[in-house]
A tleap script that builds the chain and sets N, CA, C and O, in Angstrom:
source leaprc.protein.ff14SB
mol = sequence {
  NLEU GLU CYS GLU PRO ALA SER CYS ASP PRO
  THR VAL LEU PHE ASP GLY THR PHE ASP ARG
  ILE GLN SER GLN VAL PHE ASP VAL SER CYS
  ALA LEU SER GLY CYS HIE ASP SER GLN SER
  LEU ARG GLY GLY LEU THR LEU GLU ARG GLY
  THR ALA PHE GLN ALA LEU HIE GLY VAL SER
  PRO ASN ASN LEU ALA ALA VAL THR ALA GLY
  TRP LEU ARG VAL THR PRO GLY SER ALA GLY
  SER SER LEU LEU HIE HIE LYS LEU VAL GLY
  LEU PRO ASP ALA SER TYR GLY ARG ARG MET
  PRO PHE GLY LYS PRO ARG LEU ALA ARG HIE
  LEU ILE GLU LEU ILE ASP ALA TRP ILE ALA
  ALA GLY ALA ALA GLU SER GLY TRP ALA PRO
  GLY THR CASP
}
set mol.1.N position { -41.700 -36.524 -52.056 }
set mol.1.CA position { -40.804 -36.426 -50.917 }
set mol.1.C position { -41.484 -35.631 -49.827 }
set mol.1.O position { -41.555 -34.404 -49.905 }
set mol.2.N position { -41.979 -36.301 -48.828 }
set mol.2.CA position { -42.604 -35.632 -47.702 }
set mol.2.C position { -41.919 -36.083 -46.432 }
set mol.2.O position { -41.540 -37.245 -46.280 }
set mol.3.N position { -41.771 -35.146 -45.533 }
set mol.3.CA position { -41.053 -35.436 -44.307 }
set mol.3.C position { -41.918 -35.010 -43.131 }
set mol.3.O position { -42.144 -33.819 -42.915 }
set mol.4.N position { -42.390 -35.967 -42.388 }
set mol.4.CA position { -43.175 -35.658 -41.203 }
set mol.4.C position { -42.301 -35.934 -39.989 }
set mol.4.O position { -41.486 -36.857 -40.010 }
set mol.5.N position { -42.463 -35.138 -38.922 }
set mol.5.CA position { -41.568 -35.256 -37.766 }
set mol.5.C position { -41.406 -36.662 -37.209 }
set mol.5.O position { -40.329 -37.000 -36.719 }
set mol.6.N position { -42.434 -37.482 -37.267 }
set mol.6.CA position { -42.338 -38.819 -36.692 }
set mol.6.C position { -41.493 -39.765 -37.543 }
set mol.6.O position { -41.025 -40.787 -37.040 }
set mol.7.N position { -41.289 -39.445 -38.816 }
set mol.7.CA position { -40.649 -40.413 -39.693 }
set mol.7.C position { -39.257 -40.032 -40.203 }
set mol.7.O position { -38.543 -40.899 -40.706 }
set mol.8.N position { -38.852 -38.770 -40.090 }
set mol.8.CA position { -37.528 -38.398 -40.604 }
set mol.8.C position { -37.090 -37.038 -40.066 }
set mol.8.O position { -37.843 -36.348 -39.379 }
set mol.9.N position { -35.878 -36.682 -40.392 }
set mol.9.CA position { -35.301 -35.410 -39.967 }
set mol.9.C position { -35.185 -34.492 -41.177 }
set mol.9.O position { -34.320 -34.715 -42.024 }
set mol.10.N position { -36.032 -33.460 -41.288 }
set mol.10.CA position { -35.991 -32.587 -42.460 }
set mol.10.C position { -34.663 -31.860 -42.634 }
set mol.10.O position { -34.323 -31.470 -43.751 }
set mol.11.N position { -33.902 -31.668 -41.555 }
set mol.11.CA position { -32.633 -30.948 -41.683 }
set mol.11.C position { -31.605 -31.756 -42.471 }
set mol.11.O position { -30.609 -31.204 -42.940 }
set mol.12.N position { -31.840 -33.047 -42.617 }
set mol.12.CA position { -30.965 -33.893 -43.427 }
set mol.12.C position { -31.337 -33.771 -44.911 }
set mol.12.O position { -30.475 -33.879 -45.784 }
set mol.13.N position { -32.609 -33.547 -45.182 }
set mol.13.CA position { -33.103 -33.531 -46.563 }
set mol.13.C position { -33.127 -32.146 -47.206 }
set mol.13.O position { -33.039 -32.028 -48.428 }
set mol.14.N position { -33.245 -31.103 -46.392 }
set mol.14.CA position { -33.434 -29.750 -46.919 }
set mol.14.C position { -32.453 -28.779 -46.275 }
set mol.14.O position { -31.939 -29.030 -45.185 }
set mol.15.N position { -32.195 -27.658 -46.968 }
set mol.15.CA position { -31.271 -26.642 -46.463 }
set mol.15.C position { -31.921 -25.662 -45.500 }
set mol.15.O position { -31.217 -24.937 -44.797 }
set mol.16.N position { -33.233 -25.624 -45.452 }
set mol.16.CA position { -33.956 -24.712 -44.577 }
set mol.16.C position { -35.436 -24.801 -44.891 }
set mol.16.O position { -35.846 -25.587 -45.745 }
set mol.17.N position { -36.238 -24.004 -44.207 }
set mol.17.CA position { -37.685 -24.070 -44.377 }
set mol.17.C position { -38.112 -23.723 -45.796 }
set mol.17.O position { -38.939 -24.425 -46.378 }
set mol.18.N position { -37.562 -22.653 -46.362 }
set mol.18.CA position { -37.991 -22.300 -47.712 }
set mol.18.C position { -37.580 -23.369 -48.714 }
set mol.18.O position { -38.347 -23.673 -49.627 }
set mol.19.N position { -36.400 -23.942 -48.571 }
set mol.19.CA position { -35.987 -25.025 -49.451 }
set mol.19.C position { -36.946 -26.202 -49.323 }
set mol.19.O position { -37.271 -26.853 -50.316 }
set mol.20.N position { -37.392 -26.470 -48.120 }
set mol.20.CA position { -38.367 -27.548 -47.899 }
set mol.20.C position { -39.680 -27.235 -48.619 }
set mol.20.O position { -40.251 -28.114 -49.264 }
set mol.21.N position { -40.164 -26.000 -48.516 }
set mol.21.CA position { -41.399 -25.588 -49.199 }
set mol.21.C position { -41.210 -25.690 -50.714 }
set mol.21.O position { -42.083 -26.195 -51.420 }
set mol.22.N position { -40.075 -25.212 -51.204 }
set mol.22.CA position { -39.804 -25.289 -52.640 }
set mol.22.C position { -39.869 -26.735 -53.118 }
set mol.22.O position { -40.511 -27.037 -54.124 }
set mol.23.N position { -39.198 -27.627 -52.389 }
set mol.23.CA position { -39.110 -29.032 -52.786 }
set mol.23.C position { -40.423 -29.784 -52.637 }
set mol.23.O position { -40.812 -30.541 -53.525 }
set mol.24.N position { -41.103 -29.578 -51.520 }
set mol.24.CA position { -42.295 -30.365 -51.226 }
set mol.24.C position { -43.585 -29.769 -51.781 }
set mol.24.O position { -44.577 -30.484 -51.931 }
set mol.25.N position { -43.588 -28.482 -52.085 }
set mol.25.CA position { -44.822 -27.853 -52.556 }
set mol.25.C position { -44.656 -27.281 -53.956 }
set mol.25.O position { -45.279 -27.772 -54.898 }
set mol.26.N position { -43.840 -26.267 -54.108 }
set mol.26.CA position { -43.757 -25.556 -55.379 }
set mol.26.C position { -43.284 -26.456 -56.526 }
set mol.26.O position { -43.883 -26.449 -57.601 }
set mol.27.N position { -42.214 -27.231 -56.308 }
set mol.27.CA position { -41.667 -28.065 -57.381 }
set mol.27.C position { -42.652 -29.121 -57.869 }
set mol.27.O position { -42.638 -29.471 -59.049 }
set mol.28.N position { -43.498 -29.630 -56.994 }
set mol.28.CA position { -44.386 -30.737 -57.365 }
set mol.28.C position { -45.838 -30.334 -57.596 }
set mol.28.O position { -46.597 -31.095 -58.197 }
set mol.29.N position { -46.236 -29.156 -57.131 }
set mol.29.CA position { -47.644 -28.769 -57.257 }
set mol.29.C position { -47.885 -27.443 -57.962 }
set mol.29.O position { -49.020 -27.161 -58.346 }
set mol.30.N position { -46.859 -26.619 -58.146 }
set mol.30.CA position { -47.077 -25.251 -58.632 }
set mol.30.C position { -46.258 -24.886 -59.872 }
set mol.30.O position { -46.804 -24.357 -60.840 }
set mol.31.N position { -44.979 -25.159 -59.849 }
set mol.31.CA position { -44.074 -24.753 -60.936 }
set mol.31.C position { -44.114 -25.778 -62.065 }
set mol.31.O position { -43.093 -26.347 -62.451 }
set mol.32.N position { -45.312 -25.995 -62.578 }
set mol.32.CA position { -45.550 -27.006 -63.598 }
set mol.32.C position { -46.008 -26.335 -64.883 }
set mol.32.O position { -46.509 -25.210 -64.860 }
set mol.33.N position { -45.838 -27.020 -65.989 }
set mol.33.CA position { -46.276 -26.490 -67.275 }
set mol.33.C position { -47.761 -26.117 -67.222 }
set mol.33.O position { -48.599 -26.916 -66.804 }
set mol.34.N position { -48.064 -24.912 -67.644 }
set mol.34.CA position { -49.440 -24.427 -67.630 }
set mol.34.C position { -49.817 -23.713 -66.347 }
set mol.34.O position { -50.914 -23.166 -66.236 }
set mol.35.N position { -48.918 -23.716 -65.382 }
set mol.35.CA position { -49.215 -23.071 -64.095 }
set mol.35.C position { -48.189 -21.969 -63.819 }
set mol.35.O position { -48.076 -21.017 -64.592 }
set mol.36.N position { -47.449 -22.096 -62.729 }
set mol.36.CA position { -46.520 -21.048 -62.307 }
set mol.36.C position { -45.080 -21.376 -62.692 }
set mol.36.O position { -44.165 -21.271 -61.875 }
set mol.37.N position { -44.895 -21.778 -63.959 }
set mol.37.CA position { -43.557 -21.994 -64.495 }
set mol.37.C position { -43.160 -20.762 -65.311 }
set mol.37.O position { -43.982 -19.875 -65.539 }
set mol.38.N position { -41.918 -20.711 -65.743 }
set mol.38.CA position { -41.416 -19.514 -66.434 }
set mol.38.C position { -42.029 -19.322 -67.818 }
set mol.38.O position { -41.928 -18.233 -68.383 }
set mol.39.N position { -42.651 -20.334 -68.367 }
set mol.39.CA position { -43.312 -20.200 -69.668 }
set mol.39.C position { -44.758 -19.731 -69.522 }
set mol.39.O position { -45.221 -18.896 -70.298 }
set mol.40.N position { -45.461 -20.256 -68.546 }
set mol.40.CA position { -46.894 -19.964 -68.389 }
set mol.40.C position { -47.160 -18.703 -67.573 }
set mol.40.O position { -48.024 -17.901 -67.930 }
set mol.41.N position { -46.428 -18.527 -66.488 }
set mol.41.CA position { -46.541 -17.344 -65.617 }
set mol.41.C position { -47.983 -16.993 -65.249 }
set mol.41.O position { -48.368 -15.825 -65.320 }
set mol.42.N position { -48.781 -17.980 -64.858 }
set mol.42.CA position { -50.158 -17.712 -64.431 }
set mol.42.C position { -50.135 -16.680 -63.306 }
set mol.42.O position { -49.351 -16.793 -62.363 }
set mol.43.N position { -50.988 -15.690 -63.412 }
set mol.43.CA position { -51.033 -14.633 -62.408 }
set mol.43.C position { -49.764 -13.806 -62.358 }
set mol.43.O position { -49.511 -13.110 -61.374 }
set mol.44.N position { -48.955 -13.877 -63.427 }
set mol.44.CA position { -47.696 -13.142 -63.446 }
set mol.44.C position { -46.695 -13.678 -62.435 }
set mol.44.O position { -45.836 -12.940 -61.955 }
set mol.45.N position { -46.806 -14.967 -62.112 }
set mol.45.CA position { -46.020 -15.549 -61.025 }
set mol.45.C position { -45.316 -16.817 -61.466 }
set mol.45.O position { -45.944 -17.725 -62.013 }
set mol.46.N position { -44.008 -16.883 -61.231 }
set mol.46.CA position { -43.271 -18.136 -61.389 }
set mol.46.C position { -42.839 -18.615 -60.006 }
set mol.46.O position { -42.350 -17.845 -59.179 }
set mol.47.N position { -43.036 -19.907 -59.787 }
set mol.47.CA position { -42.621 -20.510 -58.524 }
set mol.47.C position { -41.527 -21.547 -58.744 }
set mol.47.O position { -41.381 -22.499 -57.978 }
set mol.48.N position { -40.770 -21.337 -59.802 }
set mol.48.CA position { -39.644 -22.218 -60.074 }
set mol.48.C position { -38.504 -21.937 -59.096 }
set mol.48.O position { -38.364 -20.834 -58.568 }
set mol.49.N position { -37.703 -22.964 -58.877 }
set mol.49.CA position { -36.523 -22.850 -58.011 }
set mol.49.C position { -35.641 -21.717 -58.526 }
set mol.49.O position { -35.391 -21.619 -59.727 }
set mol.50.N position { -35.182 -20.882 -57.641 }
set mol.50.CA position { -34.322 -19.759 -58.009 }
set mol.50.C position { -35.077 -18.465 -58.247 }
set mol.50.O position { -34.468 -17.396 -58.264 }
set mol.51.N position { -36.382 -18.534 -58.431 }
set mol.51.CA position { -37.178 -17.321 -58.665 }
set mol.51.C position { -38.343 -17.171 -57.689 }
set mol.51.O position { -38.860 -16.070 -57.506 }
set mol.52.N position { -38.753 -18.262 -57.068 }
set mol.52.CA position { -39.969 -18.250 -56.248 }
set mol.52.C position { -39.894 -17.267 -55.077 }
set mol.52.O position { -40.832 -16.503 -54.852 }
set mol.53.N position { -38.802 -17.282 -54.343 }
set mol.53.CA position { -38.717 -16.406 -53.169 }
set mol.53.C position { -38.883 -14.942 -53.566 }
set mol.53.O position { -39.673 -14.224 -52.953 }
set mol.54.N position { -38.154 -14.495 -54.574 }
set mol.54.CA position { -38.224 -13.097 -54.999 }
set mol.54.C position { -39.606 -12.750 -55.562 }
set mol.54.O position { -40.033 -11.598 -55.490 }
set mol.55.N position { -40.297 -13.733 -56.115 }
set mol.55.CA position { -41.630 -13.498 -56.677 }
set mol.55.C position { -42.708 -13.424 -55.602 }
set mol.55.O position { -43.802 -12.924 -55.862 }
set mol.56.N position { -42.417 -13.913 -54.403 }
set mol.56.CA position { -43.414 -13.980 -53.329 }
set mol.56.C position { -43.191 -12.969 -52.206 }
set mol.56.O position { -44.116 -12.256 -51.817 }
set mol.57.N position { -41.995 -12.908 -51.697 }
set mol.57.CA position { -41.687 -12.200 -50.457 }
set mol.57.C position { -41.901 -10.689 -50.570 }
set mol.57.O position { -41.134 -9.994 -51.238 }
set mol.58.N position { -42.940 -10.194 -49.918 }
set mol.58.CA position { -43.208 -8.762 -49.888 }
set mol.58.C position { -43.689 -8.176 -51.201 }
set mol.58.O position { -43.655 -6.959 -51.380 }
set mol.59.N position { -44.136 -9.014 -52.120 }
set mol.59.CA position { -44.538 -8.578 -53.461 }
set mol.59.C position { -46.053 -8.405 -53.529 }
set mol.59.O position { -46.812 -9.248 -53.049 }
set mol.60.N position { -46.471 -7.314 -54.125 }
set mol.60.CA position { -47.891 -7.061 -54.336 }
set mol.60.C position { -48.427 -8.026 -55.392 }
set mol.60.O position { -47.794 -8.214 -56.432 }
set mol.61.N position { -49.582 -8.638 -55.139 }
set mol.61.CA position { -50.144 -9.572 -56.120 }
set mol.61.C position { -50.755 -8.848 -57.315 }
set mol.61.O position { -50.973 -7.637 -57.271 }
set mol.62.N position { -51.024 -9.587 -58.369 }
set mol.62.CA position { -51.692 -9.032 -59.541 }
set mol.62.C position { -53.200 -8.986 -59.364 }
set mol.62.O position { -53.898 -8.415 -60.202 }
set mol.63.N position { -53.711 -9.567 -58.305 }
set mol.63.CA position { -55.144 -9.652 -58.051 }
set mol.63.C position { -55.641 -8.393 -57.342 }
set mol.63.O position { -55.196 -8.081 -56.237 }
set mol.64.N position { -56.563 -7.674 -57.980 }
set mol.64.CA position { -57.070 -6.406 -57.450 }
set mol.64.C position { -57.751 -6.560 -56.096 }
set mol.64.O position { -57.569 -5.715 -55.220 }
set mol.65.N position { -58.530 -7.621 -55.907 }
set mol.65.CA position { -59.206 -7.826 -54.618 }
set mol.65.C position { -58.186 -7.997 -53.493 }
set mol.65.O position { -58.361 -7.453 -52.402 }
set mol.66.N position { -57.122 -8.752 -53.762 }
set mol.66.CA position { -56.083 -8.961 -52.751 }
set mol.66.C position { -55.335 -7.665 -52.456 }
set mol.66.O position { -55.020 -7.378 -51.301 }
set mol.67.N position { -55.053 -6.891 -53.485 }
set mol.67.CA position { -54.389 -5.594 -53.296 }
set mol.67.C position { -55.275 -4.681 -52.457 }
set mol.67.O position { -54.800 -4.031 -51.525 }
set mol.68.N position { -56.556 -4.634 -52.789 }
set mol.68.CA position { -57.511 -3.798 -52.054 }
set mol.68.C position { -57.601 -4.225 -50.588 }
set mol.68.O position { -57.780 -3.388 -49.703 }
set mol.69.N position { -57.475 -5.526 -50.339 }
set mol.69.CA position { -57.506 -6.040 -48.960 }
set mol.69.C position { -56.206 -5.756 -48.214 }
set mol.69.O position { -56.122 -5.986 -47.008 }
set mol.70.N position { -55.187 -5.257 -48.923 }
set mol.70.CA position { -53.909 -4.958 -48.287 }
set mol.70.C position { -52.983 -6.151 -48.184 }
set mol.70.O position { -52.016 -6.121 -47.422 }
set mol.71.N position { -53.264 -7.200 -48.940 }
set mol.71.CA position { -52.436 -8.395 -48.903 }
set mol.71.C position { -51.246 -8.271 -49.840 }
set mol.71.O position { -51.284 -7.541 -50.830 }
set mol.72.N position { -50.195 -8.996 -49.506 }
set mol.72.CA position { -49.067 -9.218 -50.392 }
set mol.72.C position { -49.087 -10.693 -50.775 }
set mol.72.O position { -49.821 -11.478 -50.175 }
set mol.73.N position { -48.300 -11.070 -51.754 }
set mol.73.CA position { -48.225 -12.503 -52.069 }
set mol.73.C position { -47.803 -13.264 -50.816 }
set mol.73.O position { -48.422 -14.265 -50.455 }
set mol.74.N position { -46.759 -12.793 -50.162 }
set mol.74.CA position { -46.363 -13.279 -48.832 }
set mol.74.C position { -46.040 -12.057 -47.996 }
set mol.74.O position { -45.122 -11.299 -48.311 }
set mol.75.N position { -46.798 -11.873 -46.932 }
set mol.75.CA position { -46.564 -10.784 -45.982 }
set mol.75.C position { -45.789 -11.364 -44.809 }
set mol.75.O position { -46.370 -12.060 -43.976 }
set mol.76.N position { -44.480 -11.092 -44.724 }
set mol.76.CA position { -43.691 -11.665 -43.636 }
set mol.76.C position { -44.320 -11.378 -42.270 }
set mol.76.O position { -44.608 -10.228 -41.935 }
set mol.77.N position { -44.527 -12.437 -41.492 }
set mol.77.CA position { -45.103 -12.308 -40.163 }
set mol.77.C position { -46.611 -12.426 -40.115 }
set mol.77.O position { -47.182 -12.452 -39.024 }
set mol.78.N position { -47.282 -12.499 -41.267 }
set mol.78.CA position { -48.748 -12.532 -41.259 }
set mol.78.C position { -49.325 -13.421 -42.355 }
set mol.78.O position { -49.456 -13.002 -43.505 }
set mol.79.N position { -49.665 -14.638 -41.989 }
set mol.79.CA position { -50.310 -15.525 -42.957 }
set mol.79.C position { -51.655 -14.948 -43.388 }
set mol.79.O position { -52.033 -15.070 -44.554 }
set mol.80.N position { -52.377 -14.325 -42.471 }
set mol.80.CA position { -53.688 -13.763 -42.777 }
set mol.80.C position { -53.657 -12.645 -43.795 }
set mol.80.O position { -54.674 -12.356 -44.427 }
set mol.81.N position { -52.511 -12.012 -43.967 }
set mol.81.CA position { -52.351 -10.949 -44.964 }
set mol.81.C position { -51.567 -11.425 -46.180 }
set mol.81.O position { -51.122 -10.616 -46.995 }
set mol.82.N position { -51.399 -12.738 -46.299 }
set mol.82.CA position { -50.645 -13.330 -47.394 }
set mol.82.C position { -51.579 -14.060 -48.350 }
set mol.82.O position { -52.281 -14.993 -47.958 }
set mol.83.N position { -51.581 -13.631 -49.598 }
set mol.83.CA position { -52.412 -14.280 -50.597 }
set mol.83.C position { -52.066 -15.760 -50.717 }
set mol.83.O position { -52.961 -16.578 -50.930 }
set mol.84.N position { -50.802 -16.122 -50.587 }
set mol.84.CA position { -50.403 -17.525 -50.667 }
set mol.84.C position { -51.200 -18.370 -49.676 }
set mol.84.O position { -51.715 -19.426 -50.046 }
set mol.85.N position { -51.309 -17.931 -48.443 }
set mol.85.CA position { -52.069 -18.669 -47.426 }
set mol.85.C position { -53.519 -18.856 -47.871 }
set mol.85.O position { -54.049 -19.966 -47.832 }
set mol.86.N position { -54.143 -17.785 -48.286 }
set mol.86.CA position { -55.557 -17.855 -48.673 }
set mol.86.C position { -55.765 -18.711 -49.918 }
set mol.86.O position { -56.777 -19.403 -50.030 }
set mol.87.N position { -54.820 -18.672 -50.850 }
set mol.87.CA position { -54.929 -19.507 -52.043 }
set mol.87.C position { -54.901 -20.989 -51.677 }
set mol.87.O position { -55.482 -21.810 -52.387 }
set mol.88.N position { -54.240 -21.337 -50.589 }
set mol.88.CA position { -54.138 -22.732 -50.176 }
set mol.88.C position { -55.298 -23.197 -49.306 }
set mol.88.O position { -55.702 -24.358 -49.385 }
set mol.89.N position { -55.838 -22.310 -48.480 }
set mol.89.CA position { -56.891 -22.733 -47.550 }
set mol.89.C position { -58.290 -22.351 -48.004 }
set mol.89.O position { -59.264 -22.952 -47.551 }
set mol.90.N position { -58.414 -21.377 -48.876 }
set mol.90.CA position { -59.716 -20.933 -49.357 }
set mol.90.C position { -59.777 -19.422 -49.373 }
set mol.90.O position { -59.147 -18.750 -48.557 }
set mol.91.N position { -60.539 -18.903 -50.304 }
set mol.91.CA position { -60.601 -17.460 -50.536 }
set mol.91.C position { -61.968 -16.900 -50.137 }
set mol.91.O position { -62.967 -17.618 -50.158 }
set mol.92.N position { -62.005 -15.626 -49.777 }
set mol.92.CA position { -63.287 -15.023 -49.366 }
set mol.92.C position { -64.372 -15.108 -50.442 }
set mol.92.O position { -65.535 -15.364 -50.129 }
set mol.93.N position { -64.000 -14.896 -51.702 }
set mol.93.CA position { -64.949 -14.993 -52.809 }
set mol.93.C position { -64.180 -15.111 -54.122 }
set mol.93.O position { -62.951 -15.056 -54.145 }
set mol.94.N position { -64.923 -15.274 -55.212 }
set mol.94.CA position { -64.322 -15.528 -56.523 }
set mol.94.C position { -63.449 -14.382 -57.032 }
set mol.94.O position { -62.613 -14.601 -57.908 }
set mol.95.N position { -63.620 -13.172 -56.510 }
set mol.95.CA position { -62.808 -12.046 -56.983 }
set mol.95.C position { -61.328 -12.209 -56.625 }
set mol.95.O position { -60.474 -11.532 -57.198 }
set mol.96.N position { -61.027 -13.096 -55.688 }
set mol.96.CA position { -59.646 -13.349 -55.277 }
set mol.96.C position { -58.993 -14.459 -56.110 }
set mol.96.O position { -57.826 -14.787 -55.895 }
set mol.97.N position { -59.724 -15.024 -57.038 }
set mol.97.CA position { -59.205 -16.111 -57.855 }
set mol.97.C position { -59.648 -17.454 -57.320 }
set mol.97.O position { -60.664 -17.565 -56.633 }
set mol.98.N position { -58.872 -18.469 -57.644 }
set mol.98.CA position { -59.226 -19.840 -57.279 }
set mol.98.C position { -58.252 -20.422 -56.267 }
set mol.98.O position { -57.101 -19.997 -56.169 }
set mol.99.N position { -58.739 -21.402 -55.517 }
set mol.99.CA position { -57.889 -22.121 -54.575 }
set mol.99.C position { -56.807 -22.858 -55.366 }
set mol.99.O position { -57.037 -23.307 -56.489 }
set mol.100.N position { -55.646 -22.972 -54.768 }
set mol.100.CA position { -54.525 -23.664 -55.386 }
set mol.100.C position { -54.144 -24.875 -54.538 }
set mol.100.O position { -54.413 -24.884 -53.337 }
set mol.101.N position { -53.541 -25.869 -55.117 }
set mol.101.CA position { -53.250 -25.978 -56.542 }
set mol.101.C position { -54.527 -26.210 -57.352 }
set mol.101.O position { -55.367 -27.036 -56.996 }
set mol.102.N position { -54.649 -25.476 -58.425 }
set mol.102.CA position { -55.849 -25.487 -59.251 }
set mol.102.C position { -56.083 -26.868 -59.866 }
set mol.102.O position { -55.183 -27.472 -60.450 }
set mol.103.N position { -57.313 -27.342 -59.717 }
set mol.103.CA position { -57.692 -28.615 -60.309 }
set mol.103.C position { -57.096 -29.835 -59.636 }
set mol.103.O position { -57.186 -30.941 -60.169 }
set mol.104.N position { -56.494 -29.651 -58.484 }
set mol.104.CA position { -55.882 -30.751 -57.738 }
set mol.104.C position { -56.425 -30.758 -56.321 }
set mol.104.O position { -57.010 -29.770 -55.877 }
set mol.105.N position { -56.239 -31.857 -55.609 }
set mol.105.CA position { -56.673 -31.884 -54.204 }
set mol.105.C position { -55.929 -30.829 -53.384 }
set mol.105.O position { -54.814 -30.431 -53.722 }
set mol.106.N position { -56.551 -30.401 -52.332 }
set mol.106.CA position { -55.933 -29.451 -51.395 }
set mol.106.C position { -54.612 -30.039 -50.894 }
set mol.106.O position { -54.481 -31.251 -50.728 }
set mol.107.N position { -53.648 -29.165 -50.660 }
set mol.107.CA position { -52.375 -29.622 -50.082 }
set mol.107.C position { -52.623 -30.304 -48.743 }
set mol.107.O position { -53.580 -29.992 -48.035 }
set mol.108.N position { -51.757 -31.225 -48.418 }
set mol.108.CA position { -51.831 -31.879 -47.112 }
set mol.108.C position { -51.725 -30.832 -46.003 }
set mol.108.O position { -50.996 -29.848 -46.128 }
set mol.109.N position { -52.448 -31.055 -44.941 }
set mol.109.CA position { -52.496 -30.098 -43.835 }
set mol.109.C position { -51.113 -29.750 -43.295 }
set mol.109.O position { -50.837 -28.588 -42.996 }
set mol.110.N position { -50.238 -30.755 -43.167 }
set mol.110.CA position { -48.901 -30.466 -42.615 }
set mol.110.C position { -48.099 -29.549 -43.538 }
set mol.110.O position { -47.235 -28.813 -43.060 }
set mol.111.N position { -48.362 -29.573 -44.843 }
set mol.111.CA position { -47.655 -28.678 -45.753 }
set mol.111.C position { -48.189 -27.248 -45.646 }
set mol.111.O position { -47.419 -26.291 -45.719 }
set mol.112.N position { -49.493 -27.105 -45.474 }
set mol.112.CA position { -50.066 -25.773 -45.258 }
set mol.112.C position { -49.555 -25.202 -43.937 }
set mol.112.O position { -49.224 -24.019 -43.853 }
set mol.113.N position { -49.493 -26.037 -42.917 }
set mol.113.CA position { -48.963 -25.592 -41.618 }
set mol.113.C position { -47.490 -25.202 -41.731 }
set mol.113.O position { -47.049 -24.253 -41.083 }
set mol.114.N position { -46.739 -25.920 -42.540 }
set mol.114.CA position { -45.333 -25.591 -42.785 }
set mol.114.C position { -45.214 -24.197 -43.399 }
set mol.114.O position { -44.405 -23.386 -42.948 }
set mol.115.N position { -46.013 -23.919 -44.420 }
set mol.115.CA position { -45.990 -22.614 -45.077 }
set mol.115.C position { -46.425 -21.518 -44.117 }
set mol.115.O position { -45.806 -20.455 -44.070 }
set mol.116.N position { -47.480 -21.763 -43.354 }
set mol.116.CA position { -47.946 -20.761 -42.384 }
set mol.116.C position { -46.898 -20.481 -41.310 }
set mol.116.O position { -46.718 -19.330 -40.912 }
set mol.117.N position { -46.209 -21.511 -40.837 }
set mol.117.CA position { -45.154 -21.311 -39.831 }
set mol.117.C position { -44.007 -20.505 -40.409 }
set mol.117.O position { -43.452 -19.637 -39.735 }
set mol.118.N position { -43.648 -20.785 -41.652 }
set mol.118.CA position { -42.597 -20.030 -42.336 }
set mol.118.C position { -42.991 -18.559 -42.447 }
set mol.118.O position { -42.185 -17.678 -42.149 }
set mol.119.N position { -44.215 -18.291 -42.868 }
set mol.119.CA position { -44.688 -16.899 -42.993 }
set mol.119.C position { -44.693 -16.227 -41.630 }
set mol.119.O position { -44.201 -15.107 -41.491 }
set mol.120.N position { -45.246 -16.898 -40.619 }
set mol.120.CA position { -45.342 -16.320 -39.270 }
set mol.120.C position { -43.980 -15.957 -38.702 }
set mol.120.O position { -43.852 -14.994 -37.946 }
set mol.121.N position { -42.957 -16.735 -39.071 }
set mol.121.CA position { -41.598 -16.496 -38.563 }
set mol.121.C position { -40.839 -15.452 -39.373 }
set mol.121.O position { -39.661 -15.205 -39.114 }
set mol.122.N position { -41.500 -14.837 -40.349 }
set mol.122.CA position { -40.857 -13.783 -41.122 }
set mol.122.C position { -40.532 -14.145 -42.552 }
set mol.122.O position { -40.029 -13.313 -43.307 }
set mol.123.N position { -40.815 -15.388 -42.936 }
set mol.123.CA position { -40.648 -15.831 -44.329 }
set mol.123.C position { -39.234 -15.612 -44.860 }
set mol.123.O position { -39.045 -15.015 -45.920 }
set mol.124.N position { -38.250 -16.100 -44.119 }
set mol.124.CA position { -36.848 -15.950 -44.538 }
set mol.124.C position { -36.514 -16.897 -45.681 }
set mol.124.O position { -37.094 -17.976 -45.807 }
set mol.125.N position { -35.573 -16.473 -46.506 }
set mol.125.CA position { -35.143 -17.302 -47.633 }
set mol.125.C position { -34.257 -18.456 -47.178 }
set mol.125.O position { -34.213 -19.499 -47.831 }
set mol.126.N position { -33.563 -18.279 -46.081 }
set mol.126.CA position { -32.676 -19.334 -45.589 }
set mol.126.C position { -32.916 -19.547 -44.095 }
set mol.126.O position { -33.560 -18.740 -43.426 }
set mol.127.N position { -32.387 -20.637 -43.606 }
set mol.127.CA position { -32.547 -20.974 -42.198 }
set mol.127.C position { -33.863 -21.711 -41.938 }
set mol.127.O position { -34.648 -21.978 -42.847 }
set mol.128.N position { -34.062 -22.019 -40.678 }
set mol.128.CA position { -35.236 -22.797 -40.266 }
set mol.128.C position { -36.190 -21.948 -39.431 }
set mol.128.O position { -35.790 -21.362 -38.425 }
set mol.129.N position { -37.430 -21.885 -39.846 }
set mol.129.CA position { -38.469 -21.248 -39.023 }
set mol.129.C position { -38.770 -22.188 -37.859 }
set mol.129.O position { -38.749 -23.405 -38.041 }
set mol.130.N position { -39.047 -21.658 -36.675 }
set mol.130.CA position { -39.347 -22.510 -35.526 }
set mol.130.C position { -40.459 -23.524 -35.841 }
set mol.130.O position { -41.494 -23.190 -36.417 }
set mol.131.N position { -40.201 -24.757 -35.443 }
set mol.131.CA position { -41.198 -25.813 -35.619 }
set mol.131.C position { -41.221 -26.440 -37.005 }
set mol.131.O position { -42.060 -27.300 -37.272 }
set mol.132.N position { -40.319 -26.028 -37.895 }
set mol.132.CA position { -40.323 -26.591 -39.243 }
set mol.132.C position { -39.114 -27.489 -39.505 }
set mol.132.O position { -38.959 -28.029 -40.600 }
set mol.133.N position { -38.273 -27.639 -38.508 }
set mol.133.CA position { -37.078 -28.471 -38.681 }
set mol.133.C position { -37.207 -29.805 -37.981 }
set mol.133.O position { -36.286 -30.620 -38.030 }
savepdb mol mol.pdb
quit
C-alpha cells in the first residue's frame, strides 16, 4: 500500500503521518519475524503497531556510536540527529550498525522523505506533518 500525491489522497487511507509510516514502512519492512517484532527485538527495538512510537520518539538508541554522536532513535525536529534517518539512508561507518531494512533493497525515496518530513515537523504521534498529507 503506497500512496503518492499524484495517484491518491493519503488522508483517506491513513489517520496521520505516523500512521502512514507505520502502515507503509514499519508493518511491511521492519516489524517482521527476526527483525523488530516483539519476539526478536533486534537492537532492543520493536516497531510493531502500538509500540513503535514510544520505542522511537526521544529514545536513546542501544548503539554506542549513535549515543556518543548525540543521536536519539528519533530526535524530534532533526533528521540528522535521528538514528532512524541514518539507518535508512546510510551510516557513517560500521560502528553504527547496518543500513535498514537489513538484507532488503533501500526504501523508496518518497518513503524516506515522508519519514524525514515527519521528523522535521516534530515527529508527532498523531496529525499530519506538513507535506505528508
